[in-house]
C-alpha positions as CSV (number, residue, x, y, z in Angstrom):
1,X,-84.8,-21.5,-0.9
2,X,-83.9,-18.0,-2.0
3,X,-80.8,-15.9,-1.6
4,X,-81.3,-13.0,0.8
5,X,-79.5,-9.7,0.9
6,X,-77.9,-8.9,4.2
7,X,-78.6,-5.2,3.7
8,X,-82.4,-6.0,3.4
9,X,-82.8,-7.9,6.6
10,X,-85.4,-6.5,8.9
11,X,-85.3,-6.4,12.7
12,X,-87.2,-9.7,13.1
13,X,-85.0,-11.5,10.7
14,X,-81.8,-10.2,12.4
15,X,-83.2,-11.3,15.8
16,X,-83.8,-14.8,14.5
17,X,-80.3,-14.9,13.2
18,X,-78.3,-13.3,15.9
19,X,-80.3,-14.1,19.1
20,X,-80.6,-17.8,18.7
21,X,-81.3,-19.7,22.0
22,X,-81.4,-23.2,23.3
23,X,-85.2,-23.3,23.3
24,X,-85.4,-24.1,27.0
25,X,-87.7,-21.4,28.4
26,X,-90.9,-23.2,27.8
27,X,-89.9,-26.3,29.7
28,X,-88.1,-24.9,32.7
29,X,-90.9,-25.7,35.1
30,X,-91.3,-29.3,33.9
31,X,-87.6,-29.8,34.1
32,X,-87.4,-28.4,37.6
33,X,-90.0,-31.0,38.7
34,X,-87.9,-33.8,37.1
35,X,-84.7,-32.6,38.8
36,X,-86.4,-32.2,42.2
37,X,-87.9,-35.6,42.1
38,X,-84.6,-37.3,41.1
39,X,-82.8,-35.4,43.9
40,X,-85.5,-36.5,46.4
41,X,-86.4,-40.0,45.2
42,X,-83.2,-41.3,43.5
43,X,-83.4,-44.4,41.4
44,X,-87.2,-44.7,41.8
45,X,-87.8,-41.4,40.0
46,X,-85.1,-42.2,37.3
47,X,-86.8,-45.5,36.5
48,X,-90.3,-43.8,36.3
49,X,-89.1,-41.1,34.0
50,X,-87.3,-43.8,31.8
51,X,-90.7,-45.5,31.4
52,X,-92.5,-42.2,30.7
53,X,-90.0,-40.5,28.3
54,X,-88.0,-43.4,26.8
55,X,-90.7,-46.1,26.9
56,X,-88.1,-48.4,28.5
57,X,-88.3,-50.5,31.6
58,X,-84.8,-50.1,33.1
59,X,-83.6,-52.8,35.4
60,X,-80.0,-52.2,36.5
61,X,-79.0,-48.6,35.8
62,X,-75.3,-49.5,35.9
63,X,-74.3,-50.8,32.5
64,X,-70.5,-50.5,32.9
65,X,-70.1,-54.2,32.3
66,X,-72.2,-54.0,29.2
67,X,-69.9,-51.3,27.8
68,X,-66.9,-53.6,28.4
69,X,-68.6,-56.5,26.6
70,X,-69.6,-54.2,23.7
71,X,-66.0,-53.1,23.3
72,X,-65.0,-56.8,23.0
73,X,-67.7,-57.7,20.6
74,X,-68.0,-54.7,18.3
75,X,-67.1,-55.1,14.6
76,X,-63.3,-54.9,14.0
77,X,-63.6,-52.0,11.5
78,X,-65.8,-50.0,13.8
79,X,-63.5,-50.6,16.8
80,X,-60.5,-49.5,14.6
81,X,-62.3,-46.3,13.7
82,X,-63.2,-45.6,17.3
83,X,-59.5,-46.2,18.4
84,X,-58.2,-44.0,15.6
85,X,-60.5,-41.1,16.5
86,X,-59.8,-41.6,20.2
87,X,-56.1,-41.4,19.6
88,X,-56.4,-38.2,17.6
89,X,-58.6,-36.6,20.2
90,X,-56.2,-37.6,23.0
91,X,-53.2,-36.3,21.1
92,X,-54.8,-32.9,20.5
93,X,-55.9,-32.6,24.1
94,X,-52.6,-33.6,25.6
95,X,-51.2,-30.4,24.0
96,X,-53.6,-28.4,26.2
97,X,-52.4,-29.6,29.6
98,X,-50.9,-26.6,31.4
99,X,-47.8,-26.8,33.5
100,X,-47.5,-25.6,37.1
101,X,-45.1,-22.7,37.4
102,X,-43.3,-20.5,39.9
103,X,-41.3,-17.4,39.1
104,X,-39.5,-14.8,41.2
105,X,-40.8,-11.2,41.0
106,X,-38.1,-9.2,43.0
107,X,-38.5,-11.3,46.2
108,X,-42.1,-12.3,45.5
109,X,-42.3,-15.9,44.5
110,X,-45.6,-16.3,42.6
111,X,-47.0,-19.1,40.7
112,X,-49.9,-21.2,39.6
113,X,-50.7,-24.8,39.9
114,X,-53.4,-27.0,38.2
115,X,-55.3,-29.9,39.7
116,X,-58.0,-32.0,38.1
117,X,-61.5,-32.3,39.5
118,X,-62.1,-35.6,41.4
119,X,-65.4,-36.6,39.8
120,X,-67.1,-35.5,36.6
121,X,-70.2,-36.6,34.6
122,X,-70.4,-36.8,30.9
123,X,-73.7,-36.9,29.1
124,X,-73.6,-38.9,25.8
125,X,-76.8,-38.4,23.7
126,X,-78.8,-41.2,22.3
127,X,-82.4,-41.5,21.3
128,X,-82.9,-40.9,17.5
129,X,-79.3,-41.5,16.7
130,X,-76.1,-43.0,18.2
131,X,-73.2,-40.7,19.2
132,X,-70.1,-42.7,19.9
133,X,-68.1,-39.6,18.9
134,X,-69.7,-37.6,21.8
135,X,-68.4,-40.2,24.2
136,X,-64.8,-39.6,23.0
137,X,-65.2,-35.8,23.1
138,X,-66.4,-35.8,26.7
139,X,-64.5,-38.6,28.3
140,X,-61.1,-38.4,26.7
141,X,-60.3,-34.7,27.7
142,X,-61.4,-35.6,31.3
143,X,-59.0,-38.6,31.4
144,X,-56.2,-36.5,29.9
145,X,-56.8,-33.9,32.6
146,X,-56.4,-36.6,35.2
147,X,-59.9,-36.8,36.6
148,X,-60.1,-39.6,39.1
149,X,-63.6,-40.8,38.4
150,X,-65.5,-40.2,35.1
151,X,-69.2,-41.1,35.0
152,X,-71.2,-41.4,31.8
153,X,-74.9,-41.4,31.3
154,X,-76.6,-42.3,28.0
155,X,-80.3,-42.8,27.3
156,X,-81.8,-46.3,27.9
157,X,-83.1,-48.5,25.1
158,X,-84.3,-52.0,24.6
159,X,-80.9,-52.7,23.1
160,X,-78.2,-50.2,24.0
161,X,-76.1,-49.0,21.0
162,X,-73.0,-51.1,21.0
163,X,-70.9,-48.5,19.1
164,X,-71.7,-45.9,21.8
165,X,-70.9,-48.3,24.6
166,X,-67.7,-49.4,23.0
167,X,-66.6,-45.8,22.5
168,X,-67.4,-45.0,26.2
169,X,-65.2,-47.9,27.3
170,X,-62.4,-47.1,24.9
171,X,-62.4,-43.5,26.1
172,X,-61.7,-44.6,29.6
173,X,-65.0,-44.0,31.6
174,X,-65.1,-45.5,35.1
175,X,-68.8,-46.0,35.3
176,X,-71.7,-46.0,32.7
177,X,-75.4,-45.6,33.6
178,X,-78.4,-46.2,31.4
179,X,-80.3,-43.0,32.0
180,X,-81.0,-40.1,29.7
181,X,-82.6,-36.6,29.5
182,X,-83.1,-34.2,32.4
183,X,-83.2,-37.1,34.9
184,X,-79.6,-38.1,33.9
185,X,-78.3,-34.6,34.6
186,X,-80.1,-34.6,38.0
187,X,-78.8,-38.1,38.8
188,X,-75.2,-37.0,38.1
189,X,-75.6,-33.7,40.0
190,X,-77.2,-35.1,43.2
191,X,-76.4,-38.8,43.0
192,X,-78.9,-41.7,43.5
193,X,-78.6,-45.1,45.1
194,X,-76.8,-46.2,41.9
195,X,-75.4,-43.2,40.3
196,X,-72.3,-41.6,41.8
197,X,-72.6,-37.8,42.2
198,X,-70.1,-35.6,40.5
199,X,-68.6,-32.1,40.7
200,X,-69.3,-31.1,37.1
201,X,-71.6,-32.2,34.3
202,X,-70.6,-31.7,30.7
203,X,-71.7,-32.8,27.3
204,X,-74.3,-32.0,24.6
205,X,-77.9,-32.9,24.6
206,X,-81.4,-31.9,23.7
207,X,-83.2,-28.9,25.2
208,X,-84.4,-31.1,28.2
209,X,-80.7,-31.8,29.0
210,X,-79.8,-28.2,28.5
211,X,-82.6,-27.0,30.8
212,X,-81.6,-29.5,33.4
213,X,-78.0,-28.3,33.3
214,X,-79.3,-24.8,33.9
215,X,-81.4,-26.1,36.8
216,X,-78.5,-27.8,38.6
217,X,-75.9,-25.1,37.9
218,X,-74.8,-23.8,41.3
219,X,-75.1,-27.1,43.0
220,X,-72.6,-28.5,40.6
221,X,-70.6,-26.9,37.9
222,X,-71.4,-27.3,34.2
223,X,-69.6,-26.7,30.9
224,X,-72.1,-24.4,29.2
225,X,-75.7,-24.3,27.9
226,X,-75.7,-25.5,24.3
227,X,-78.5,-25.4,21.8
228,X,-79.1,-27.0,18.5
229,X,-76.2,-27.4,16.1
230,X,-75.2,-24.6,13.8
231,X,-72.8,-23.7,11.0
232,X,-71.8,-20.6,9.1
233,X,-69.9,-20.9,5.9
234,X,-68.0,-17.8,4.8
235,X,-67.1,-18.2,1.1
236,X,-65.8,-16.3,-1.8
237,X,-66.1,-16.9,-5.6
238,X,-63.4,-19.6,-5.5
239,X,-65.6,-21.9,-3.3
240,X,-67.1,-25.0,-4.8
241,X,-70.9,-24.6,-4.4
242,X,-71.3,-28.4,-4.1
243,X,-69.0,-28.4,-1.1
244,X,-70.8,-25.5,0.5
245,X,-74.2,-27.2,0.0
246,X,-72.8,-30.5,1.3
247,X,-71.7,-28.9,4.5
248,X,-75.0,-27.1,5.0
249,X,-76.9,-30.4,4.5
250,X,-74.6,-32.3,6.9
251,X,-75.4,-29.8,9.7
252,X,-79.1,-29.6,8.8
253,X,-79.5,-33.4,9.3
254,X,-78.6,-33.1,13.0
255,X,-81.8,-31.4,14.2
256,X,-84.9,-29.7,12.8
257,X,-83.8,-26.7,14.9
258,X,-80.3,-26.6,13.5
259,X,-79.1,-23.2,12.1
260,X,-77.3,-23.5,8.7
261,X,-76.0,-20.3,7.0
262,X,-73.8,-19.5,4.1
263,X,-72.5,-15.9,3.5
264,X,-70.8,-14.7,0.4
265,X,-70.3,-11.5,-1.6
266,X,-70.4,-13.5,-4.9
267,X,-74.0,-13.6,-6.3
268,X,-73.1,-16.4,-8.7
269,X,-71.9,-18.6,-5.8
270,X,-74.9,-17.8,-3.7
271,X,-77.3,-18.8,-6.6
272,X,-75.3,-21.9,-7.3
273,X,-75.5,-23.0,-3.6
274,X,-79.2,-22.6,-3.6
275,X,-79.5,-24.6,-6.8
276,X,-77.4,-27.4,-5.3
277,X,-79.7,-27.5,-2.2
278,X,-82.9,-27.5,-4.2
279,X,-81.5,-30.4,-6.3
280,X,-80.2,-32.5,-3.4
281,X,-82.7,-32.1,-0.6
282,X,-85.5,-34.3,-2.1
283,X,-83.1,-37.3,-2.1
284,X,-81.3,-36.9,1.2
285,X,-81.7,-39.1,4.3
286,X,-83.7,-37.5,7.1
287,X,-85.4,-35.2,4.5
288,X,-88.0,-33.8,6.8
289,X,-85.5,-32.8,9.4
290,X,-83.2,-31.2,6.7
291,X,-86.1,-29.3,5.1
292,X,-87.3,-27.9,8.5
293,X,-83.7,-26.8,9.4
294,X,-83.1,-25.1,6.0
295,X,-86.5,-23.4,6.2
296,X,-85.8,-21.9,9.6
297,X,-85.6,-18.1,10.1
298,X,-82.1,-18.7,11.5
299,X,-80.9,-20.4,8.3
300,X,-80.3,-19.3,4.7
301,X,-77.9,-18.3,2.0
302,X,-77.0,-14.6,2.3
303,X,-75.5,-12.1,-0.1
304,X,-73.2,-9.4,1.3
305,X,-72.2,-6.3,-0.6
306,X,-68.5,-7.1,0.1
307,X,-66.5,-9.6,1.9
308,X,-66.0,-7.1,4.7
309,X,-69.7,-7.1,5.3
310,X,-69.7,-10.9,5.2
311,X,-67.0,-10.9,7.8
312,X,-68.9,-8.6,10.1
313,X,-72.0,-10.8,9.6
314,X,-69.9,-13.9,10.6
315,X,-68.4,-12.1,13.7
316,X,-71.9,-11.1,14.9
317,X,-73.3,-14.6,14.3
318,X,-70.5,-16.2,16.3
319,X,-71.1,-19.7,15.0
320,X,-70.6,-22.9,16.7
321,X,-68.9,-24.1,13.5
322,X,-67.3,-21.6,11.1
323,X,-66.2,-22.9,7.7
324,X,-64.1,-20.5,5.6
325,X,-63.9,-21.6,2.0
326,X,-62.1,-18.7,0.3
327,X,-58.9,-17.9,-1.5
328,X,-57.3,-16.1,1.4
329,X,-58.9,-18.0,4.3
330,X,-56.2,-17.0,6.8
331,X,-56.7,-13.3,6.2
332,X,-60.4,-13.7,6.8
333,X,-59.8,-15.8,9.9
334,X,-57.6,-13.0,11.3
335,X,-60.6,-10.7,11.2
336,X,-62.9,-13.0,13.2
337,X,-62.6,-13.6,16.9
338,X,-65.9,-15.3,17.7
339,X,-66.4,-18.9,16.7
340,X,-66.5,-22.2,18.5
341,X,-64.4,-24.1,16.0
342,X,-63.0,-23.0,12.6
343,X,-62.6,-25.2,9.5
344,X,-60.3,-23.7,6.9
345,X,-60.2,-24.6,3.2
346,X,-62.3,-26.8,0.9
347,X,-61.1,-30.1,2.2
348,X,-61.9,-29.5,5.9
349,X,-65.5,-30.4,6.4
350,X,-67.1,-30.0,9.8
351,X,-67.5,-33.8,9.8
352,X,-63.7,-34.0,10.3
353,X,-63.9,-32.2,13.6
354,X,-67.1,-34.0,14.5
355,X,-65.4,-37.4,14.4
356,X,-61.7,-37.7,13.9
357,X,-59.4,-34.8,13.4
358,X,-58.8,-34.4,17.1
359,X,-60.5,-31.2,18.0
360,X,-63.5,-31.2,20.3
361,X,-67.0,-31.0,19.0
362,X,-68.7,-29.9,22.2
363,X,-68.9,-26.2,21.4
364,X,-70.8,-23.0,22.3
365,X,-74.0,-22.2,20.3
366,X,-76.4,-19.3,20.1
367,X,-73.6,-16.7,20.0
368,X,-71.9,-18.2,23.1
369,X,-68.5,-18.1,21.2
370,X,-68.4,-14.4,22.0
371,X,-68.0,-15.3,25.7
372,X,-66.4,-18.7,26.0
373,X,-64.8,-21.6,24.1
374,X,-65.6,-25.3,23.7
375,X,-64.9,-28.3,25.9
376,X,-61.2,-28.7,26.6
377,X,-58.8,-30.1,29.1
378,X,-59.0,-26.9,31.2
379,X,-62.8,-27.6,31.6
380,X,-61.8,-30.4,34.0
381,X,-59.1,-28.5,35.9
382,X,-58.9,-26.2,38.9
383,X,-56.2,-23.6,39.2
384,X,-54.6,-22.4,42.5
385,X,-52.3,-19.4,42.8
386,X,-49.3,-19.8,45.1
387,X,-47.1,-17.1,46.7
388,X,-44.2,-16.6,49.0
389,X,-42.8,-13.2,50.0
390,X,-39.5,-12.6,51.8
391,X,-39.2,-9.8,54.4
392,X,-37.8,-7.3,51.9
393,X,-40.5,-8.0,49.4
394,X,-43.2,-7.4,51.9
395,X,-41.5,-4.3,53.1
396,X,-41.5,-3.0,49.5
397,X,-45.3,-3.6,49.3
398,X,-46.2,-2.5,52.9
399,X,-47.1,1.1,52.0
400,X,-49.3,0.1,49.1
401,X,-51.0,-2.6,51.1
402,X,-51.7,-0.5,54.2
403,X,-52.8,2.5,52.3
404,X,-55.4,0.5,50.3
405,X,-56.5,-1.4,53.3
406,X,-57.1,1.8,55.3
407,X,-59.0,3.3,52.3
408,X,-61.3,0.3,52.4
409,X,-61.7,0.6,56.2
410,X,-60.1,-2.7,56.9
411,X,-57.7,-1.7,59.6
412,X,-56.8,-5.3,60.6
413,X,-55.6,-6.0,57.1
414,X,-53.1,-3.1,57.4
415,X,-52.2,-4.2,61.0
416,X,-51.4,-7.7,59.7
417,X,-48.6,-6.2,57.7
418,X,-47.3,-3.6,60.2
419,X,-47.1,-6.2,62.9
420,X,-44.4,-8.1,61.0
421,X,-42.1,-5.1,61.2
422,X,-42.5,-4.2,64.9
């Protein structure tokens, strides 16, 4: 790997960095076929796709009892870690619960109230790795919001991962189904003979899951379309290059399509980070995945002419995970609006947020942080405005209402006001 100068980036390089996508375009038609078949054929299609894509013959799709048994049988140390992480996630998300309110505005009593969705579905990835943490991140906020029925789907296997099942049960899911991929999203969206349909589907997954969420959006709500994991580290000369390299490697091992970026105005730091990566990559676990991610056009170590240029780069990148390892990290944070989750200081690795600090790790990717935030309690809530006007308050507004209504050609709107004063 070589250090690249920001000022020397060409149009193609900037496109690769700033126009990252979830990689779903090439599979939309295939996913549409999967979704349609699950909607039309239910469990039969789900089982067929499980054989085709997961190489697993699924008997009973409902594994809720298996999750309860896994929770009782899992190693004590692992269960303690799951409980500790779940408690931290719950505590953080409880702070997000909004309160209903009503206030008086000169005779206009106006307010807002919040109610949870009735049924939501949480996708918990599986396959190449186990993700008990994703179970906590999806299910706990839903239960904190007060969702009545939380459904979880997770990919089938000859032996389901006990850590994932235990985490799903600890988080408080009401039903767990052994189904993965696009067929899981379709099953939750439309329901099958076994799977309960939901109002909203949330959770991370591969591009097949993402494409399926795009396909069902409109029939059900979704959280957002997320692509491969990504990190941008904004660092100055005080940063420890071994910490920076460690965080880049941690993100790179997620996925060969992960985007891992470090930006600094200090040439010595940039060179030291590259040296650290060159030294450590040959010995890391998941080496092939890491090397592919680091070699991506959307990854690299970049040298800015100033920290101001580095900040502008970070803002434009709008990373899923933004790590700021610098002397005045708060001042740099104040200049950046677009990031999924921010990690300040040398002792705040992204892994802390991935697992146990309490914040949610289901976050926008591909620049989505410019438009929306990550999974939170409000993801599972609906808001309703409430109003009551007394006669005097309506009289005060009557002229405004009738004038605007008549300007729009809606005479009966105006008449509905005038009638009250005849």
